[in-house]
C-alpha positions in Angstrom: 11.8 26.2 -53.7 8.4 24.9 -52.6 7.2 22.8 -55.5 4.0 21.4 -54.0 2.6 19.7 -51.0 1.4 16.4 -49.6 -2.4 16.1 -49.5 -2.5 12.6 -47.8 -0.2 9.7 -47.0 -1.9 6.4 -47.8 -1.0 2.8 -47.0 -2.5 -0.8 -47.1 -1.5 -4.3 -46.4 -2.3 -7.2 -48.7 -6.0 -8.2 -48.8 -7.7 -11.1 -50.6 -10.4 -9.8 -53.0 -13.0 -12.1 -54.6 -13.0 -12.0 -58.4 -14.5 -14.2 -61.0 -12.8 -17.6 -60.7 -11.2 -17.1 -57.4 -9.4 -14.5 -55.3 -6.6 -11.9 -55.9 -4.2 -10.6 -53.3 -3.8 -6.9 -53.6 -2.7 -3.8 -51.7 -4.4 -1.3 -53.9 -7.2 -0.5 -51.4 -5.2 2.1 -49.5 -6.4 4.5 -46.9 -5.0 7.7 -45.5 -3.1 7.7 -42.2 -2.7 10.4 -39.7 0.6 11.8 -38.3 4.2 11.4 -39.4 5.0 8.2 -41.3 8.4 6.7 -41.8 9.7 6.5 -45.4 11.9 3.5 -45.8 14.1 2.3 -48.7 11.5 0.0 -50.2 8.2 1.4 -49.0 6.3 3.7 -46.6 5.8 2.3 -43.1 2.5 0.4 -42.9 2.4 -0.2 -46.6 3.1 -3.7 -48.0 3.1 -4.6 -51.6 1.3 -7.9 -52.6 3.4 -8.9 -55.6 7.0 -7.8 -55.6 7.6 -9.0 -59.1 5.6 -6.0 -60.4 5.2 -3.7 -57.4 7.5 -2.2 -54.8 11.3 -2.6 -54.6 13.9 0.2 -54.6 12.7 1.8 -57.8 9.0 1.7 -57.0 9.2 2.5 -53.3 6.8 5.4 -53.3 4.0 6.1 -55.8 2.4 9.5 -56.0 -0.7 10.6 -57.8 -1.6 14.3 -58.3 -4.8 15.5 -56.7 -5.4 17.6 -59.7 -6.1 14.5 -61.8 -9.2 13.6 -59.8 -11.3 16.3 -61.4 -10.6 14.7 -64.8 -11.6 11.3 -63.6 -14.8 12.5 -62.0 -15.9 13.7 -65.4 -14.8 10.4 -67.0 -16.7 8.1 -64.5 -19.4 10.4 -63.0 -21.2 7.4 -61.5 -18.4 6.8 -59.0 -17.4 8.7 -55.9 -13.7 9.3 -56.5 -11.6 10.4 -53.5 -7.9 9.8 -52.7 -6.3 7.3 -52.7 -8.5 5.7 -55.4 -5.6 5.0 -57.6 -3.6 3.2 -54.9 -1.1 6.0 -54.4 1.1 6.3 -51.4 1.1 10.0 -51.6 -1.7 12.2 -53.0 0.1 15.4 -53.9 -0.8 18.9 -55.0 1.3 20.9 -57.3 3.3 18.1 -59.0 2.8 17.4 -62.7 4.1 14.7 -64.9 4.9 17.4 -67.5 7.1 19.3 -65.2 8.8 16.5 -63.3 11.8 14.8 -65.0 13.2 11.3 -64.6 16.0 11.6 -62.1 14.7 14.8 -60.4 15.2 14.7 -56.6 12.5 16.0 -54.3 12.5 16.7 -50.6 9.2 15.4 -49.3 8.9 15.9 -45.6 12.3 14.9 -44.4 12.8 12.2 -47.0 14.7 12.6 -50.2 13.1 10.9 -53.2 14.2 10.5 -56.8 11.9 10.1 -59.8 12.4 6.7 -61.4 9.5 6.0 -63.8 5.8 6.5 -64.7 3.2 3.9 -63.7 2.2 1.2 -66.1 -1.3 0.2 -65.0 -2.2 -3.4 -64.2 -5.5 -5.3 -64.0 -5.7 -4.6 -60.2 -6.7 -1.0 -61.0 -9.8 -2.6 -62.7 -10.5 -4.5 -59.5 -10.3 -1.3 -57.5 -12.7 0.5 -59.8 -14.9 -2.5 -60.5 -14.6 -2.0 -64.2 -12.0 -3.5 -66.6 -12.1 -0.6 -69.0 -10.4 1.7 -66.5 -7.0 0.1 -67.1 -6.9 1.2 -70.8 -8.5 4.5 -70.0 -5.9 5.2 -67.4 -3.1 4.3 -69.9 -4.4 6.6 -72.7 -5.2 9.5 -70.3 -1.6 10.6 -70.0 -2.0 10.8 -66.2 0.2 8.0 -65.0 1.4 9.3 -61.7 5.1 9.1 -60.6 7.2 6.4 -59.0 10.1 7.3 -56.7 13.1 5.6 -55.1 14.2 6.7 -51.6 17.6 8.3 -51.6 17.4 9.3 -47.9 14.9 7.9 -45.5 12.8 10.2 -43.4 9.3 11.0 -42.4 6.3 12.4 -44.2 2.8 13.7 -43.3 -0.1 15.4 -44.9 0.6 19.1 -45.3 4.4 18.6 -45.8 5.9 20.8 -48.5 7.6 19.2 -51.5 10.8 20.9 -52.7 12.7 20.1 -55.9 16.3 19.8 -54.7 17.8 19.0 -58.1 16.7 18.6 -61.7 18.1 16.1 -64.0 20.4 17.7 -66.6 19.1 17.3 -70.2 16.2 15.4 -68.6 13.0 14.0 -70.0 9.6 14.4 -68.3 7.5 11.6 -67.0 4.8 12.6 -69.5 7.2 12.5 -72.4 8.3 9.0 -71.5 4.7 7.8 -71.7 4.1 9.6 -75.0 7.2 8.0 -76.5 6.3 4.6 -75.3 2.7 5.0 -76.7 4.1 6.3 -80.0 2.4 9.7 -79.5 5.7 11.4 -79.9 8.4 10.3 -82.4 11.3 12.5 -81.5 14.8 10.9 -81.9 16.2 13.5 -79.4 13.6 12.7 -76.8 14.1 9.0 -77.3 17.9 9.3 -76.8 17.4 11.4 -73.7 15.0 8.8 -72.3 17.6 6.1 -72.9 20.3 8.1 -71.1 18.0 8.9 -68.1 17.9 6.9 -64.9 14.7 5.3 -66.0 13.8 2.0 -64.5 11.3 -0.8 -65.0 10.7 -2.2 -68.5 10.5 1.3 -70.0 13.9 1.4 -71.6 13.6 -2.0 -73.1 10.3 -1.0 -74.7 11.8 2.2 -76.0 14.8 0.4 -77.5 12.4 -1.8 -79.4 10.7 1.2 -80.8 14.0 2.7 -81.9 15.0 -0.5 -83.7 11.6 -1.1 -85.3 
């Protein structure tokens, strides 16, 4: 079943950006690329993460951000011209939603097979991209984190490709609910246990366990 589509495929290599007190190496300044692009185990061809301790790797190989969120952000920061991939996403998508996508869901994107692994936890480099430090907190509280994927099967992707949900995680938990639990906006023991059973990666499970024991 067609579940959405790819609006653009975006990549960048590490660039040194001047900041107060020195420089920062970042790959958040991505740009769209034309044609079919290879999707590899740890990244999309032409994209290179700057700090592998917090970005990239098998469980953050591909980051997508829904095009639908841009209208919200244009209202939030009307003084800025916001066009994809302003949030540093590899894939700008149409039709995907953090409320409808579960951790562990597998999606066919182009000819690649991707699996949902975690929401995005914003870092200070988003503030560098926007030129305003407040955007990091605003992004976090907005409930619009975007979606990280691992690559189950390598393939190719291009703008206009359909996105199909191949399988949905049984007794799953949505990306949106993971963030709501982590932020304390939802206090459901059932949701918490489902999150801890899910193939959820990064520091999310550790943080949720702390909330369960507190």
